[in-house]
N, C-alpha and C positions, 0 to 999 in steps of 0.2 A: 283222557282229557283232563287238564288242570281245572281247578275251581274257577279261575278267572276266565278261561276259554268257555267254560260252561255258562258262566254268568253273562258273558258278552253275547253268546248265542241266544240265551233266553231273552235278553234285553232287546236285541235286534228283532226278534220275532214278535215282541209285545208292544214295541214303542212306535207310536205314530210319528214321532219326531224324526226317526230315521227315514221313513218313507218321504217325509216332507223335504229332507235334505237331498234325497235321491232325485226327487222331481225337480228341485231347483238346480241341482248339478246338471241334469240333462238339458235344462233350458239354457244354462250358462255355457255349456260346452258345445251347444249347437252352432255350426259355422255361419253365423251372421252377426253384425254389429248391433248391440243393444243401445237404446237411448238411456240417458241418465245413468252413465256408467258408475259414478261414485255412489249414487243412491243404491244401485243394485249390489255393489260390493258390500255396502253397509248392511243391507238386508241379509246377504249371504253369511256375513260374519255373525250377525245377530242369531241366525238360525243355528249355526255351528256352535255358538256359545250355549244356547239353550240345550242343544243335544249333548254337549260335553258335560254340562252340569247335571243334566238328568241321568246320564250314564254314571257319573260319579256318585250321585245319591243312590241309584239302584245298586251299585256295587257295594257301597258302604253298608247299606241295609242288608243285603244278601249275606255279606261276610259276618255281620253281627248275628244274624239269625242262624247261619250255619254253625257258628261257634256255640250258640245256645243249644242247638239240637245235638251236637257232638257231646256236650257235657251231660245233657239230659239222658242220653243213651249210654253213658259211660258205665262199664261194669263196676260195681262196688259203690256207686253213687248213693243208692238207697240205704246203705249201711250208715250214712251220716245225714243225708238230706232227703226230705220228702218234698214232693211237688205241692205247693200251696195253691197257686193259680198262675194264669198267664195274663200279662198286661201289655198294653201298648204304651210306648213312650216316644215323645217328639223332642228332638234337640236341634238347635241351629248350628250348622257346621259352616266352614268357609265356602262351601258350594251349596248352601241353602238348607231348608228344613228336611230332616230325615225322620220318618216315623217307622219304628221297628218293633217287633214283637219279642218279648223276652219272658223267661220263666222265673217266678219267685218261689224260693224254697224256704221251708221251715226246718229247724234243726231237730233231729231225732231225740236229742238229749233235752232240748228246751224249745217247745213249740212256739214260744214267743220270739225266739231269735230267728230273724228272717235274713235271707241271703239271696243276692242276684248275681249269678256268675258272670254274665256279660258285662254288667256295669262295673264289677270289680276288675275284670280282666282288662278292659279298655280304659279304666280310670275315669269313669263318668260319675261324678259325685251325685248324691241324692238331691233331688228337687232342682238341680241346675237346668236352666232353659237353654243355656249356651255352652258349647263345649270349650275346652281349655284353649284350643287353637284360635277361636274367635276372640277370646279374652286376651291372649298374647298379642294378637294383631292390633287390638285396640290400645293396649298399653304401649306398644312400640310406636304407633301413630301419634299418640299424645305427646311423646317425647320430641316430636317435630312440629306440632301444631299447638296453638295457644287457646283452642276452643274445643270443649267436649262435644258441642253440637256439630261442629265441622267433622270431628272424628266419627261421630255416629252416622253422618251422611255418607262419608267415604266407605265405612264398613258396610252400611246397608246396600250401597250400589255394588260393592264387590261381591257380596254373598248372594246377590240376586242373579248376576250374570257378568262375565268379563267385559261385555259390551252390549248395551241395550238401547233400542230406539223407542221403547215404551214410554209414553208421556207420563205414566203414573209410577215410574221407577223410584221417585223420591219418597213414596209411601213406605219403602222398605228401610228407611233410615232408623237406626237404633236411637232410642230416647237418650237425652243427656244424663238422666238419672241412672240408666243402665251402664253407660260408660263410667260414670262416677263409681258405681258399685264394683266394676272390674278393677279400677285403679285402687280403690280402698281395700280390696281383698288381697292385693299384692303385698307381701311382707317386705321388709327391708332385707335385701339379699347381699351376702358377702361371699365372693369367690376369689381364689388366689389369682393374681395377675401373672401373665407369662413374663419371665425375666428377659431383659434385653440381652442380646448376644454380646454387646460390648458396653462396658461401663466407662463413661467419659471422664476426663480429668477435671472438667468444669461443668457446673450445672447452674441453670438460671431459674429463679422462681419469682414470677410476678404475682402480687397479691393485692386484693382490694375487697371492699364489702359493698353489699347492696341491701337497702332497707325495703322490705316487702310488707305490705299492709296485711294485718290479721283480722279475723272476724271478732275477736275479743276486744274489750274496751278497758281503758284505764279508769281510775276512780273519778277523774274529772269529766268522764264521758267521751274523751278522745279515743280514737282507735289505736290499738297497740300495733307496733311494727316489729318485725323480726329482722335481725341483722344476719344476713347470710354471708358468710366469709367464703371467698373464692380464691383459688390459686391456679396459675397456668405454669407448668414446669416444662422446660425444653432444654435441649443440649446446644443448639446453635440455630442460626438462620441461614437459609439458602434461597436461591432463585426459584421461583415457581414456574416450572416448564409449561404449565397450562395457561398462564396469564403473563403477558408481557409487562415488564417493569414492576412486577409484584414479587414479594418474598413470602416464605412460609417458615413456620417453626419446625425444627428437626425433632422428631420423636416427642411430639406434644402430649402432655398428660394434664387433664383438667380435673380439679378437685373442688367439691363444695362441702360445706359443713355448717350446721346450725348451732352446734354446741361449743362450749368454751375450750375444749381440748383439740382445737383446730390443728395446731402445729404437731403435737404428738401423733395425731391420727394420720396427718399427711406424711410424717416421717416413717410411720409404720408401713404405709402403702408404697412409698418409694423404696423401702427396704426389700419389697417383693420384686421391684423392677431392677434395682442395681445392687452391687456390692458397695455399700456406702463407705467402707473403709478405703476404697480405691479412689474416691472422689477427693481431689485436692482442694478445690475451691467451690463454694456455693455462694452465689450472689442473690440476696433477697432484694427485690425491686418493688417500689410502691410510692404512695403519696406521703409517707412520714407518720402515719397513724401509729400510736404506741404499740398496738397489738401486732402490727406488721413488723416493726423493728424487733420485737421480741423473738421473731422467727430465727434470727441469727444465733441466738443462744441455744435454741433447740438443736441446731445442726452442728454446732462447734464440737470438735472432738480432737484427741491427740493426732488424728490423721487428716482432719478436714478443717480448713479455715472458712468460716461463714461470716459474711459482712453485709451490711445494708447499703444500698445505693438509691438515692432519691430519684424519682421519676423526673426527667428533664422538663416535662410539660408543666409540672407543678412548680418547679423552680422558676421557669420563665413566666408563669402566671403571677407569681409573687412579685417579681421585678416589675411587671407591667402595672400591678396594683400600687406599687410604691410611686412610680412616676411614668408618665406617658411620653416624656421627653426622650427621644432616641439617643442623643449624645450623653445625657446623664445616665441613662440606662446602660449604655455601653461602658461608661466609666465604672459603674457599680459592678458590672460583670467582670471587668478587669481586676478590681480590688478583690473580688471573691475568688476567681479562678486563677488569674495570672500571679497576683501578689500574695494571695492567701492572707490578707491583712484585715482583721476584724475591726481594728481601730479606725482605719480610713473609711471602711464601710459604714460604721456607726456615725462618724462625723458627717459624712455626706448625707446620710438619711436624716440626721437631726437638722441639717441645713434645709432639706426639702420640707420638713415639718414646719420650720419657721416661715418658709415662703408660702405654705398652704396649711395654716392652722386648722381650717375647717375639716381637713382630711387626716387629722392627727391619729385618730383611733385606728383607722384602717391601715395607715402607714406603719404604725407601731406594731400592729398585729402581724403584718407580713414581714417586718424586720425581725421579730422574734421567731417567726417560722423559719427564716433563713438561718438565723443564728443557731437555733436548736438542731438544724439539720446540716450544719456547716461541713462536718466531715463526710456525711453522706453525699453532699453536693460535689466535694472533691473527688470522691470515689467514682461518681457518674461521669466526670469529665477527664479523669486522669488514669483510671484503672479499669473500671467496668464500662466498656464502650458499647455495650449492648443496649439498643433502644428498648423502652418499655411501652408496650401497646395494651396495657391492662384495661384502660378506659374503653377501648374498642372491643376487647374480649368480653367485658361485663355487659356491654350493650348487646352483642350478638348472642352470648351464651345465656344470659339471665333476663335482661330487660325485654328482649323480643318475645319471650315466653310468658313472663310473670308480671310485668309492669307496663307493657306497651298500651294496654287498655285498663281502665279502672277495675280492679278486682281485689278481693280480700280472701284469705285462706285460713283454714284451721292449721295450726303449726304441724300437727302430726301428718296431715295430708300433704302439706307443702314439702315435708321431708321426703315423702315417697316420690313426689313429682320431680324434685331435684335429683333424686337417685337415678331415675330413668333418663332424665335429661343428661346427666353426667355420663351414663353408659353410652348414649348415642354419640356424644362428643368424643369419647375415648375409643369408639369403634367396637364396643361390646354389644353383642346381639341380645336385645331385650327379649325377643321371642324365645330363643333357645334357653336363655337364663331362666325365664319364668316357667317354662315347661319342666326344666330340670329341678326347679325348687318345689314343685307340687308334692305334697305329702311329707315334706321335711318339717321338723319342729324348730321353733325359735330357741336360741340359746339365752343365757342369763342377760346378755346385753341387748336382746330384742332383735337379733339378726337370725336369718336362716342361712346357715353356712353350707356352701356347695364345695365339697372336697375335690381336690385335684384328681382327674381321671387318669388312670394308668392303662397302658396297652398290655392286656393280659392274653392276647390272642395266641401266644406261643403255647398256652396251656389248653387250647381248644382241642377237642377230639375230632373225629371224622364229621363231615358236614351233615351226614344223614342223622347224626345224634340230635341235631337241632332242627330237624325238618318240621315244617308247619303241621304235618299230619300226625304228630305225636298224640297219643290218647289224652295226655294231660301235661300241663306245664309243671315245672319243678316246684314253683311256689304253691301250686294248687294241691300238691301232695300233703302239705300241712293242713289244708282245709279239709281234705277228704279223710286223711288217715291220722 
């Protein structure tokens, strides 16, 4: 009999929950119609949920204690480790609290050095109340919600039962401070991106920034703000089959950065996705901010032409601010786009100023804006016909999470939150990434680097070599011997 079969048999013999389900199953399968069908179904699902979670807790506890016993009885163990005492420990798992008994050992060479085999084997850190799976779930949930309180409520309901009709189920919610501790414990993680199968000839990069309030203050007492730079990279647009009359970006990649080296960092990440020497043209699109324009110089090379194209929205907005008269506005548009004549544009705007001297400042400001971005406007109308939806992207990607309600952040924490948000938008699994990062050290840049995994299965020996009933794992040989 396998260990799982044995555990299941023991659980069924000792659990009252199984007998409760059997009784309910008998009443539900009896051939007559019950009243309140929906309520009865809910009650049955509630009981099944309790049973399944109880079985999971029992199995997890039994496996931990079985592993502890196997190591304690291992031949040669006393050559290195003495039994100090036996202690109980409770941890919260995705299926509730589990209390298990484990052995604490002291080193034969140094009695002050303590060791717990089970905690080491299953990666349960000292003094942690919650296991890494619960932490990973909370981190992933926060990348989709703008409230730590809400995340705590969702996690609390999940770990109590998959479905519960208990009116007091809300008391299982995890505190906001606990969720904050999970997020703060997550390091900045860097792992290689999977290269695209095909490198396109053209690439489009939309860029913009969002100012997010910080908890620190300036000398004059005003709150500091952090400029988060953002970019959305894509290859083309196509019809969205899931929504009529809607479009979507092809192979979208979202990138956030709080530091000054935004463009070099983005260039480095895109180098993991594409063979950059095969890209013939890169269009940088945005509102004309100087830092956005500088992006074209980062990507220019002997193989690639990179240029800036002004967002059509901001061009149209400037024309509207110069004049509300539709005929004059159309005339200005013709001078800019059709005639490419700066002199006629200036003369017309000067005439508008003479007619409305009270608006001189705002008219001159928008005239300078258009003149400064003259070539970029030509690019957007004559060469780069790709629309720029960065304002919408900023709203959905950043504002909905970080500025939709009044909040202020510590910059270090904000960087972590942006990282996990960026992962979600790029389809990177925050849960798997966090689990794989546990135990790794930060590099000189403050990142935990996850190396690319290679398939080494061709070097595996017979399956029985890796059976679960081995007397000791290979890594433990170093501990013992």
